[in-house]
C-alpha positions in Angstrom: 99.1 87.3 90.7 96.2 88.9 88.1 93.3 89.8 89.6 90.1 90.8 87.0 86.8 91.4 88.7 86.2 88.1 90.5 89.0 85.7 88.7 92.4 85.1 89.9 95.1 83.6 87.9 98.6 82.6 88.8 101.6 81.1 87.0 104.5 79.2 88.5 107.7 78.7 86.9 106.7 81.1 84.3 109.8 82.1 81.6 110.0 84.5 78.8 110.5 81.9 76.4 107.4 80.1 76.7 104.1 81.3 74.9 101.5 81.7 77.7 100.9 84.6 80.1 97.8 85.7 82.5 96.2 87.4 79.5 96.0 83.5 77.8 94.7 82.4 80.2 92.0 84.7 80.6 91.0 84.6 77.0 90.6 80.9 78.0 88.2 81.9 80.8 86.6 84.8 78.6 85.4 82.2 76.0 83.9 80.0 78.4 82.0 82.0 80.7 80.5 83.6 77.3 77.8 80.8 77.4 76.7 81.3 81.1 74.9 82.8 83.0 77.2 82.9 86.1 81.0 82.7 87.4 79.2 79.9 89.6 77.6 78.1 86.8 81.2 77.6 84.9 82.0 74.1 83.9 85.3 74.2 86.3 86.1 70.7 85.3 85.7 72.2 81.4 87.8 75.3 81.9 90.4 73.1 84.1 90.6 70.5 80.8 91.1 73.5 78.4 94.0 75.7 80.0 95.9 71.4 80.2 95.6 70.5 76.4 98.3 73.1 76.1 101.4 71.6 75.5 103.1 74.0 78.3 100.8 73.5 80.8 102.1 71.2 83.6 99.2 71.3 85.1 96.0 73.7 85.8 94.5 73.4 89.2 90.7 75.9 89.8 88.8 76.2 92.7 86.3 79.0 93.6 87.2 80.4 96.8 84.3 81.5 99.6 84.7 85.2 98.9 82.9 84.5 95.0 87.0 84.5 93.3 87.8 81.6 90.7 91.3 80.7 91.6 93.2 79.8 88.9 96.9 78.3 89.4 99.0 77.1 86.2 102.6 75.2 86.7 103.8 75.4 83.6 106.6 72.7 82.2 109.9 74.0 81.6 112.7 73.1 79.3 115.5 71.2 81.4 117.7 69.0 78.9 118.2 69.0 74.7 117.4 66.2 72.8 119.0 65.4 69.3 117.5 63.1 66.8 118.8 63.7 63.2 119.2 67.5 62.8 116.3 68.5 64.6 116.8 69.7 68.6 113.8 68.9 70.8 112.9 70.7 74.0 112.2 68.1 76.8 111.4 69.0 80.6 112.8 66.5 83.6 109.0 64.3 83.2 109.8 63.8 79.8 107.9 65.8 78.1 108.6 67.0 74.6 108.0 70.7 73.7 107.2 72.8 71.1 109.8 74.3 69.4 110.9 77.5 71.7 113.0 80.5 70.9 115.0 81.7 73.2 115.9 79.0 75.4 119.1 78.8 77.1 121.7 77.4 74.9 123.6 75.7 77.8 120.6 73.0 78.2 122.9 69.6 79.1 122.0 67.6 75.6 121.0 63.8 76.1 121.8 61.4 73.2 121.8 57.5 72.5 119.2 55.2 74.4 118.1 56.8 77.8 114.9 56.9 79.7 114.5 60.4 81.1 112.0 59.1 83.5 113.4 55.7 84.7 116.7 55.5 84.0 118.3 55.5 87.4 121.6 56.4 86.1 120.7 59.2 84.3 119.3 60.5 87.2 121.7 59.8 90.0 124.2 61.8 87.4 121.4 64.5 86.7 121.6 65.2 90.7 125.3 65.1 90.8 125.4 68.0 88.7 122.9 70.0 89.9 124.3 69.8 93.2 127.4 71.1 91.8 128.8 74.0 90.4 131.9 72.8 88.7 129.9 70.3 86.7 127.3 72.4 86.0 130.2 75.3 83.9 131.4 72.0 82.8 128.9 68.9 80.9 127.3 70.1 78.1 126.0 67.0 77.4 125.3 63.4 78.4 125.3 60.4 75.7 124.6 56.1 76.6 126.5 53.4 75.2 125.3 50.1 75.4 128.8 49.0 76.0 130.7 51.8 77.2 128.1 53.0 79.5 127.4 56.6 80.8 129.6 59.8 79.0 130.0 63.1 79.2 130.8 65.9 77.4 132.5 69.2 78.3 131.7 72.6 77.1 135.2 74.0 76.7 137.1 71.2 75.1 136.1 68.6 72.7 136.6 65.5 75.3 134.1 63.0 76.4 135.1 61.3 80.1 133.6 58.1 80.2 131.7 56.8 83.7 131.2 53.5 82.7 127.5 51.3 82.9 127.2 51.7 86.9 129.1 55.1 87.6 129.8 56.8 90.2 130.6 60.9 90.7 131.3 61.2 94.2 132.9 64.3 95.0 136.2 63.3 94.6 136.5 62.1 91.0 134.1 65.3 90.4 137.4 67.3 92.4 140.0 65.3 90.0 138.5 65.8 86.9 138.3 69.9 87.6 142.1 69.6 88.6 142.5 67.4 85.3 140.4 69.7 82.9 142.1 73.3 84.1 145.0 71.5 83.3 144.3 70.5 79.7 143.3 73.9 79.7 146.0 75.6 80.7 149.0 73.6 80.1 147.8 71.7 76.5 144.9 73.3 74.9 143.1 70.4 75.3 145.0 69.1 72.8 146.5 66.5 75.6 143.8 63.7 74.9 140.2 63.1 73.5 139.0 61.1 76.2 138.9 60.3 80.0 138.1 57.6 81.6 136.8 58.3 85.2 135.3 54.6 86.2 138.4 54.5 88.3 138.5 55.3 92.5 142.6 56.5 92.5 143.3 57.9 89.3 142.2 59.2 85.1 143.1 57.8 82.5 143.9 59.5 79.4 142.2 58.1 76.0 144.8 59.5 73.1 
């Protein structure tokens, strides 16, 4: 929280690698303020529009408090996934907004490939929710791919193994425990060479794909 005379700036979800901070917001304010007589005369809508035009800003809210402070509340778009387009890596947030190239982003962000709709694909959202709620999956899953014939396929970090979930994926706790147990077997007993894929579509068994 930065206060400069009658200006208060707050930024939520701030990350070191996102090139926007309190000072950059203040500079936008100063550019507008130079052309006005007082803070009361500032075109708040224009200032809000200028701040929101930044590619990293998700939402900007501005209001004057009764004590004369101009409050600027800014929330940022946070990279959640990596998209592979040809040889390029693109970062996107949960709403599917494409973010400019960033340095220092967590390289363990899930990679999304195939014909996936981040905002409207309910199956994808379900898989992501299951990963987000389970620490084992968070440490295992490196990517999600969609194939029109095979359905949803997740890839694992440490093994070159694909996990097939099918067109109507079910990733409940029972299947997660089955996957973790079999994955540990692959690591300890076969150095990940036992199979190239795992079919997890069935309720009570894992089918290995050679």
